[in-house]
Steps between C-alpha positions, in 0.01 A plus 500: 500500500791736547424858596721772368577791719492827303834668472536864598777556248261523200241735646546772231601286203165532320503879534853519360411271209196712421707819515753352259245360253233773506676739257557216255138382524376856453723538196360175354141615556562833328676330208210254468247786501695690234537187288124437521428862401744473208336175387157664518623800298649274233172308461299823480739657246491185287118502500499869406735441208284211372182709520664790319633270228158343451342845465768618256505184289128471421326804348154345541562438870634855534191645328263310730703564814422769753866609500630771272877442514741213543600639841137504617454138389826391659435674830153345529673198654668705773336836556714563811813502280361738236653812654854359511507268196656574164335335200661499157378327188619453147454295187776282358508273198660159516511310172229721352264433792408801717539469877396737775742547787383646832740570787385590851755624755436580867753627755525283812637617835585270787351546846829576675862569415696193597860457385530263206138548394432741212280790611323549169469330165267500202264212433449480125322255273470495122233307312509451125178391331418442134283779361161403364419596140341842469260406219309186401588331173 
């Protein structure tokens, strides 16, 4: 077995490598955290839009629901976003068939201000659902 004698020339190499890579690793961690938050927001906003569209598309469900408006029904999925979310709804007709469209938009701000990364953007989802008939035939 051959024994290696440690060299004195590389005594601070690990510290220098850490000093060079630490800002990059920190940047990657912050970007990953912001991406995860953005992904979470997009899932929550999508769920809110689906709940609002379900409420608006079915008058029987709306009558039996504990919510009084489309915004209340939409924000039931994400109560923590209710104060900052914008909910819009409307009715469109495609080929003589009525559809309900609900759009939920939430502003999103990043954790820090890094160059090349947008500081704020709006997460928005639109769900279109066929409206149920209002009367039985």
